[in-house]
N, C-alpha and C positions, 0 to 999 in steps of 0.2 A: 504493500500500500504506500503510495507516495506521501511524503511528509516534507514540511519546511524545516530547514535547519536554522537555528537561532545562534547568531554569533554575538558574544558578549565582548565588549571592549571598553576602555576608559571612556568616561562621560563625553558626549558629543561636544564638539567645539564649533564655533562660528568663525570661519576664516574671512578676514576683512582685508588681507593683503593682496598683492599682485598675483595673477595666475601664473602657471608654470612657464608658459610661452613668453610672457612679458618679462618674467624674472630672468630667463635665459638671455633675452635680448639686452636687458639692463647690465647683467654681469658681463656679457660680451663687450658692451660698450666701455665698461670700466676697465676691463682687461686690455682693451685696445689703447687706452691712455698709457698703460705701462709699456706696451709695444712701441708706442710713439716715443716715449722717453728713451727706450733702448735705441731707436733709430737716431735720436738726437745725439746719443752717446756713441754712435757708430758701432753699436753692438749687434751687427746683422747676423752673426752666427747664432746668438740666442733666439732671435726672431725666427730664423729658419728652423731651428730645433723645435720651438713651440708650435709653429705652423705644421711641421711634420707629425707631431704627436696628435694635433687636432685632426689631421687627415686620417691618421691611423684609427682613431676611435670612431670617426665618421664611417670609414670603410667597414669596421667591425659591426657597427650598428646596422648598416645597410645589409650586410650579409646575414645578420640575425633576422632582420625583417624579411629578407628574401626567402630564407628557410621557412619562415612562418607565412609566406605568401603576401607580404605587404612591405616590400623594400622601398623605403623613402628616405629622404634626408632628415636627420634628427638633429636639431640645433642643440639639444641637451647633451648629446654625445659629443658634438663638436666642442662645446664649452668644457666638458669634462676632459677632453683631450688637451685643450689649451692649458688647463690647470695642471695636468700631469707634466707638461713641458716646463712649466714654471718651477717644478721641483726637481728637475734633472740638471746636473751641471753641464755647462756648455761644451766641455771637453769629452763628454760621453759619446758624441757622434750622432749624426742624423739617423742612420740606419738603426742603430741601437735604440734610440728614442722611439722610433716608429714601431719597432718590434715589441718593446716593453709596453707601450701604450695599447697596441692591438691586443696583446696577450692578456694584460691585466683587465681590460674592459670586457673581453670575451669571457674570461674566467669569472668576473663579477656577475655576469649574466648567467652562465651555464652552471656554476658550482655554488655560488653564494646567495641564490635567492631570486635571480631574474632581474631584468632591466628595470631600474627604478625602485626595486625592492631588495637590493642586495644588502645584507647585514654587514658587509665589509666595504669600507670607503674605497672606491676604485682609485681615487687620486693618490691617497696615502699607500694603498696596496702597491701601486706601480712604483712609487718612490722606494719602498722597502725591497721590492724585487730587484730594482736597479742597483741598490746598495749591495745586495748579496752577489749579484752578477759582476759588478765592477766596483769593488770597494775602494780601489785606488783613486777613482775619480771624485769620491766624496771625502775630500781632505779637510781636516780641521785647521783653520788658520793659525791658531795658537794651541800649545799643549796644555794639558790640565795642570802640570807643574808650574808653568808660567802664570796661569790664572790664579793658582793658590798663592804663589809668591807675590804676585802683583796685587791680589785682592779682588780683581774683577777682570772680565774680558777686556774692558776698555783700557785698564791699566796695563794689561799684557800686550795690547796692540799699539798703545801710544808710542813706545820707543821707536817703532818702525817708521813713523812719520806719515803713514798712508792716510791717517784721519785728518791731519792738519792741512787742508787744502786752502787756497786763497779765498774761496767763497766762504768756507767755514770760518776762517779767521775774521773776515770782515763782518759777517752776520753775528758771530759771537761777541766781537768787540762792541757792536751797536747795542746788542741786548744787555750786555754788562753795564755799559755806560748810561743807557737810557732808562731801562726798566728795573734791572736787578740791583743796581748800586744802592738805590734807596732803601731796600730791605736787607742789605748786608749779605747778599748772595752773589757768588761769582760762578759763572758757568765755564767749565774748562773747555779749551779748544778741542774739537773732535766730535762732540755730541751732535752738533748740527750736521756734520758730514754723515754720521750714521743715520740721521733722519732723511737726508736728501738722497744719499747714495752709499749704502753699506757695501764695502768691498767684498763681494762674495761671487763665487762661480755659479751659484744657484739664483736664478732670477727672482724667485719669490722672496728672497732675503733683502733685496736691494732697496726698493723705493718705499721706505716706511711711511714717509709723509704722504705720498700719493695713496698708499693703502689705507691710511687713517682717514683721509678725505673721502675715499670710496666707501669706507665703512659707515660714515655719516649718511651717505646717500642710501646705502642698503638698509640701514636701520630706520631712517625716516620714512622710507617707502614701504616698510614692513615686509621687506623681501626675505629677511632672515630673522630667526628668533634670537633674542639677546641673551637668553639664560646661559647657554653653553659657552659662547665666546667670553662673556664677562666673568662667569664662574671660573673658567679655565685660567684666564689672565690673572685674576685676583689670587687664586691658589698658587699658581706657579710663581708669580711675583713675590708673594709672601714667603714662600719657601726659599727663594733665592735671597731675599732680604735677611732671613734668619740663619741661613746655612753657615756663614763664616764663623759664627759663634761656636760651632762645633770644634774648630781647631784653633780659634783665637778669641779669647774672652773679650767681649765688648765690641767686636767687629761686626759690621753690617754689610750685607751684599749690595751690589749695584743692580737694582731692578731694571733701570733704563737700558743699560748695555746688554743685559740678558735678553730683554724683549726685542731689542733692535738687531741683534746678531743671530737670533735663532729662528727667524721666520714666524714668530709667534703671532704677529698681527695678521699676516696674510693667511696663515692656517686657521686662525680663529674666525675671521670674517668671510673668507671665501670658500673654505673647504669643510669645516667641522659641522656645518648645518646640512650635510647631505641627507636628503629626505628619507632614504631607505635604511640608513644605518644608525639613526638616533631614536631614542625612546619618544613616546608620544605625550607623556604627562610632564608637568612642570617638575615634579619631584624626581622623575627618572632622568630628565635632562640635567637637573642640578647635580645629581649623583654622577652622571657621565662627565660633566665639566670638572667636578672635583677630582675624580679618578684620573682624568686626562692630565690635569695639572700636576698631580702627584707623580704619575708615570713620567711625564715630561721632565720633571726635576731630577728624578733618579737616573734618567737616560741622558738628557742634555745638560744637566747640571746648571751652571751659571751662564749658559749660552754658547754660541759659536759651534755647536755640533750640527753638522749638515742634515742628519736624518733623525735627530732625537725626537722631535714632535711627531713625524710620521709614524715611527714605531710606537709611540705612546698612544696615538689614535687607534692603531691596529690592535694593540693589546686590549684597549677598552672596548673596541668593537666586538671582540671575542666574548666580552662579558655582557654586551647589550641584549642578546637573546634572553639571558637570565634576568636582566633588569626588566625587560618587557613582560616576561612571565610573572614576575613579582607584581608588576603594575596590574595585570589582569587578575591575579590572585587577590590582591587587596581590594580591587574594585568589586569583585564578586562577593568578597566578605562584607564589605560595606552595604551592598545591595541585598544581603541575606540569601545569596544563591548557594552558599556553601553550608 
């Protein structure tokens, strides 16, 4: 006898943000600004790498659709591919980037739950696969010993002089003399350079100021949920701030350099809100953000680790099915279904 199945899920939500198509177009536009910045910096190799990964995921999506009898262009797959390219170092090669993007996207569809419903973040999954295949390309700019002896990533990178550019010096001097002098604060030279252009082989780590401006647009348009990004940034920043006290009494960590050299902003606002791999309830997303911040600290430490945050996201993704099961369990319990 036929019967209707009843599916119980966390309480219904009313979505007032942009639809998926418009969201993809907006993200594509914001990513294009970063590509334009790379063009201005004559970093054409990174542009070609990112475009190649976008083409790879588009091809994978088309083949998936063709197998299912509906092969069409998927803008979401293209945006996912571009994001994958942002997490690959430029010296990894175009062919390698194309293959990594194609394989990771195909696996996220065929193994981890389906297109749009994968419980593994395809962007971070690709970055982790690339790290395993070519670890020599993901080079940390400063060693952990240098960070410990200097007290922060910024202090370890400062002697090299790569942070003290003419633009950084002029802007820092203006800020110190105009705004910060009155409150007794002096901004060291180099931080403005980290905001404008962090010296990294990975594009996602570079344009922090542009990423922060993009995040304002994404949040104001309700394109992304703010719980996971802010929870992650707060937890990770707090752990970085408190960590030096473990080996030096009274010392405090440099939150700013940790966030600016680890790709934390780009990861938080562009990648972590992947619809298929995050919990649905506020409590579940809060737990996900906290766990990601903790894992990121233990893997990336005080920053400058090329794949610390991608591995942290993947580790938490492995726990998200359990978090979602707990969401459903407690929902049923509240409703008296158990």
